[in-house]
N, C-alpha and C positions, 0 to 999 in steps of 0.2 A: 135706770134704777136697779135692774137685775145685775148689772155688771159693776155697780159701785159708783155711779155718776153722782149720787147725792150722799156719799158717805160722810161728808163734812157736816151734815145736819145732825149726826149722832154725837152726843156728848162723849168725849174721850173718858170722862170720869166713870161712866157707867161700866166700861169694859177695862178699867185699869188693871194691869197685870195679866190680862188674858192673852194667849198667843194669837198670832195673826189670823190663822184659819178660823178659830172659834169666834174671834172678834168680827171678822167679815161675815161669818154665817149668821150670827145673831143680829148684826145691824141691818143686813139685807132682809131678814125676816121682819124686823121692826118696820122698816120702810114700806114693805109690801103690805103688811097688816094695817099700818096707819093709813096708807093710801086707799086701801079697800074700804076702810071705815069712813074716811073723809068723803069718798064718792057716795057711799050709802047715805050718810047724813045730809049731804048737799042735795041729793035727789029726793029726800023725804019732805022737803019744804021749799017753797019758792024763795024764801028769804035766805036759805042756806044755813049752815051750822058752823061750828068752830073750824078754823083753818087747818091746813095740813100740818103746820108746825105745832099747833096746840094738840092735835091728836097724837103726834109723835112724842111730844113731851109727856103726855099722860101715860103712854105705853112704855116709856123708858123705865118707869118705876116698877113695871111688871115684866121686865125683860126675861127674868129667870123662869117664867111660866111658858115661854115660847120654845119651840123646837128650832134649832138653828138650821139654816140651809146647808146642805152637805157640800163639801168641796167638789164632789163629782157634779152636782147640779150647777155650781158656780162656773166650773170649767165648761160645761155644756152651754150655759147661757152666753159665755164669751164667744164661743165658736158660732153660736146661732146669730149673734149680732155682727161679728167681725170676720168670721170664717177662720180665725186663728186665736191662739191663747196668749194672754199677756201676763196675768198674775199667777195663774195656776196651769202648769203644763200637765196634761193627762199622763205624761211619762214620769213625772217626778212626785206628784202628790201621793198622800197616803202611804208613803214608804215604798212606792212602786219601783223607784229607780234601783234600790238595793236588791229587790227581788229579781228584776230583769237582769241586773248585772251578774247575778249568780249563774244564770243560764249562759251568758256570754263567757264567763270565767270557766265554765265547764265545757265550753266548746260545742254546745248543742244548738246554738242560735247564731244565725248569720246576720250581718248588715245586708241591706237590700243589694247594694253594689257587689258585695262579696259573693252573694249567692248567684247573681246574674253572671258574674265573671268566672265562677267556678265550673267544675265539670260534674257537679252533683245534680242528680235528677230530682231529688227530694230535699227540702230544707225547711227549717223553722225560722220565722221572723217575729220580732216583737212589733205588734201593730195595734193601732187604734182602729176599731171598726166604726167608720164614719156613717155609712149608710148602705142601703141595698135596694135593688129594684127587682121584683119578681116578674118572670115571664114564663109562658108555657113552652115546653119542648114539643117536638113533632108528635110524640106519643101522648101529649096532653098533660103530662105531669109537670109540675112547677119546678123551675130552677131559679137561680138569682145571680145577678151581677153585684158583687160586694165591692164597696169602695173603702180602701184602707189608707192610713197615714202612718209614716215611720217617724222615729224620733229626730231624724235629721230634716224633717219637713217635706219629704217626698210623698206624693200620693200616687196610688195605682189601683186598678180594678182587677178582679179575678172572679171567674164564674165558679159557683158551687152548683154542680149538676144535681139532678133530682135524687139520685141514690144517696147523696149526702144531705141535701137541703131538706128532705122530708124529715130528717132527724134533728137538724140544727136550726131550722127556721124559727121555731118557738123558743129555742134556748138562748139565742144570741141577743145581746143588748147593744143598741147604738151608743157609742161613746165609751164603751168599755175597752180596757187594754187586755190583749190576748197574746199568748205565744201560739201562733197559728202555723199549721203545716201546709206547704204548697209543693206542687210538682210542676215540671215543665218538660217540653220535648227538646231534643237536641237541635232540631231544625228551626225552632222558634224559641230561643232561651229566655226572651223577655216576656213571653206570654205565660203568666202564672195561672195555675188552676188550683182551687182549694182542695186539700186532702192529698192522699197518696194515689198513685195511678190505679186504674181499674174501675170496675163498675159494681163489684160485689162488696159493699160496705155495710158492716153491722152498726147498730146503734152505739155499742161500746167503742168501736173504732172511731166513729165520727166524733164522739165526745172528746177523744184524745187529740183531735185535730185543732181544737180550740181550748187552750188552757187559760182560764180566767185568772189574771194576776191577783185580783183582790181576794180570791178564794184561798190563796196560798198563805202559809204562816210566815 
């Protein structure tokens, strides 16, 4: 339901003339609201109450009172179910593709393979932050292994050590698109580490290591 499996139950007349994203956002809200109400009414009596289709029909007349599901949520639901996106790529929705392309055009962002094959020690990549797992360092402070995805479908992990993670752990959002800064050592060029080299990172420096695309004009 979250990824549009029951979209055909929604009358096309209701959303006539609406663009695809708003159409999907509203119809998924309708489906979820109607289903919740159906479950509530059915549980209220042993005999049950109106069917799911009846609840849906009644709510269609009040669709403009609802808040549509955002495209970010729909994209996250697709990944949750299938581990990849079909309708809404997190790299293209909400005008993100144009924003990211500006970084590429300016020559300040690498593709993953370009960075790995280059001689640069520090580079920026356009990445989706998929997940992270926190662990304690030997000194007891927390760091995290972050899982990223690139627009060509590649996935990789990179650690954010405590000097950076203590500032970024509460600021980052799973599923968001970032221009992220990484560094690596010459003797192990494929092992990326979040941020610039060194241990003395200020809060302002760390915030620049993750530029959230949706915050840009």
